[in-house]
N, C-alpha and C positions, 0 to 999 in steps of 0.2 A: 238241645241240639235244633237245628235249623229242619225246616219240612220244606224240602225242595226234590224236585226232578233232576236227572241226571241225564245229560246228552249222551248217546250212545257212544263207545268205546273207539272210536275211530280217529286214528291221528290224522293230522293236515300238516303238510310240508310247504313252505313257500320259499320261492328264492329272492333275492335281491335284484331289482331290475337296473341298468346301468348307471353308474355313478360317473360324474365329471367334477372339476374345479375350477372356479372362479373367485372373484374378490368378493362378491356379494349376491344375496338374491332377491328376487323380484316378487313381490306380492301378487297373487295371482288376480287377474282382472276378472278372467271367468272361471266358473267350476262346471265340469262334465261330470257326472257322477251315473253309476250302474251299480243298482241295488238290488240283493237278492236274497230272497227268505224263504225256506222250504220246510215247511213241518210235516204235512202229509205226504209222503212220497208214494210213488205210482206202485212199487214193487215191494213195498215195505208194509209193516200192520203195526198196530197199536203196544205188540209184546216184542216185535223185533226191530224197530229202528226209528220208527215215526217220533216227531218233536212235538211239542205243544207250542210254543211261543216264536219259532223263528221268523215265520211268515209277519208276525207282529211287530217283531224286531225291526224286520227290515222297512216296514210302512211306518213304524216311529221314526226311524234314522231318515227317511226320505221326506218326512214333515219337519225334521229339523233342519236339514238344508232348506226347505222353500220357508221357514219362519225368519224375522227380522234377525234373529239371534244367530240364525245359520247362514244368514247372508243374503236372503230373499231370491236365492236361486230360481231361474225360470224353469217351471216344470218340464218345457221344451228340453231341457240341458239334463233331466233326470230321468232313465229309464229304471222303472222299477219292475220288478218280476220277482212275483210270488206264486207258489203250489203249481198247479199246472201249466202256467205260463212260463215258469223257468226249466224250460227244456234246454236240454245241451244245445240244438241248433239256435233256441232264441236269445242263449247267453253268449252264444259265439257273435252272433248278428249284432246284439248290444253293445258288445265290448269295440266294434268299428266306432262309436261315439267319439272316442278318444282321440280319435284321426282328425277330429274337428278342431282341438286344441292347439293353439298357438305357443311360442315360446314364453309367453307371459302367463299361462293361465296354469290350472290346476285338474287333475284328473282324481278321481275317488271309485274305489271299487270295493264295496262293502258285500260281505257272503255271511249268511247265519244259517247253518244246517250241518251236512256231515262231509268229510273227507278221510282220505289216508294219504299214504305218504308221499304220492306223486301227484293226486289229482282230487278234484273237488267233486260232488255227486249233484248233479243234475236232479230234477223231478224224475227224469225218465231212465234213472240210473239202473244199470243192469251191466252184467259182463260184456264189456266192448263198447260201453256207452257211459262214459266218464268225459268230465271237463279237466284237462292235464293241466297241471302248474304251469308247464312250459306255453301253452296256448296265450294263458293270463299273462305270461311273461311278455310273450311277442306284442300281445296288445299295448302294454306299456312301452316297449322299444317303439315302436310304430308312430308312438305319439311326442310330438313335439312339445307338450307340457313342460314347465319351470318346475311344477311341482306334482310328485306322483304318490298317492296315501291308499294303502292297503288296511283293510280293517276285517277282521276274520272271527266270529262268533262261534268255536268249536272245541271239541274235547281236544286235550293235549296238542293244543296249537303251537305251543312253544318248541315242538319238536322239528327243528330246521337245519338246513345244512351250512347254513353262514353262521357268523358270528351274532351272538345276541347281547343285548344289553338288558339288564333286570333294571337299570334305573335310567331315566332320560338323559341323553347326552349334555354335557356340559357347555357353557357357553365360548369355550375354548376350541370347539369344532372350526376347523378352518376353511377357508376358500371352499364355498359349495355352489357349485352353478346348476346342478341338477339334483332337487331334493327328492329324495326318498324315503318314505315313512310307512314302516310296518307295525302295527299293533296287533299281537295275537291275544285271545282271551285267557289263555293258560299256558303254565309249563309244560315241558314234555311228557310230565308224570302226572298231570292233574286231570280232572275233568271240568267241565265247563258247566256251571250250574244254571237251570229254571226255577225260577222262584214262583208258585203259585201265588203268593200274596202280592207280588209285583206284577204278575201276568207278562211278563218278559225274563229274558237272560239278563242274569247279573250283568256281564259284560255290556251289553247293549244299554242297559237302563241307567248305568253310570257314566257309559259315555255322553248320551244324549242331555244329561242332569250337568255333567261337567260341563260340556261343551255350551250350554244353552245359558249359565251363568256361575254354577256353584265352582268350579276349577278357577275363575279368575281371582288368585290369590292376591296379587297387590294391587285389584280394584281401579287397573286403569282402562277397562272396557275391552282388552282384548285377553282372550284365550289363546295362550301359545301351547304349542305341542309339548313342552315340558310341564306346563302347569296341567295340562288336560292328563298326559300321564301319569303325573304324580297324585293327582285328585283321584282316579280311576283305581290306581293299586291302591292305595290308602283304604278306599271306601270297600272295593272289592273283597280284599283279604278282612275287613272288618266283618262283612255281612256275610261271608262264608267262614268264619273262623279260622283262617289262614289255610284253607283248602284249595283256594284257587287264587293264583298270583298270574296278572297279564303281564307280558313281555314286551319290549320295543326294539326294534332294532332298525337299521338304515343309515343314514347320513344327511344331517340337516341341521340348522341353527337351533339352538334352545329356544332363541325369541320367535321361531317361525309362527306366525298365527295361524290358528286353527278357525276360530270364529272370531269377528268382531259386534260386540254388544250395542243394542240400540239405547239411545242416552234415556 
């Protein structure tokens, strides 16, 4: 049996943000990212909702983005919010970063923590103080970015209202102008696990390892979205003994790069 810690049983529901069509996609020249991780909630406690590694997950993902493997993204283009800094007001303010993106750029929203069917829970969550999915959706819609990526490490994150794909899209996906990629940590009826021996959530651990090198199946120094999801799914299911299956949905070419590896 795996010795693991389970994230609280709170579903997360995410919508796909606008999708348009064209004959090709353009690799993002600049990436803007908002990275959020909350373990110690202001109004929760160890017995009723606090997590263990969500803040560490967020820091690990931000470090990936700034590394050579992650694209050497400028710290000026990354807003990292953890623990008491990840309030509702601060997250909303951070999302305005996406408005700096041009039509050749990429934006990424990463969240590790709790959520429910129509909202995410900020550090200061309480009745009436939540981050609605529509507010994240609005930030994506207001961005001119070519590629928009959402990554969520939360329980039952596959509980979505749009069509989901349990395998990466095929190379026959046609005519995409605006790429939208959503990868959720688990299916609607599953829990997302934190492993003490990893010191991270299983989803984020393999997200980062895959993006940094291990998902590059054909060794061409490019980790595509298809390769990344395939690797994550295989490794997460193996590590959790098939108790957690990440899901991906959206619309994008299977060959869309997520990271380019250094020589």
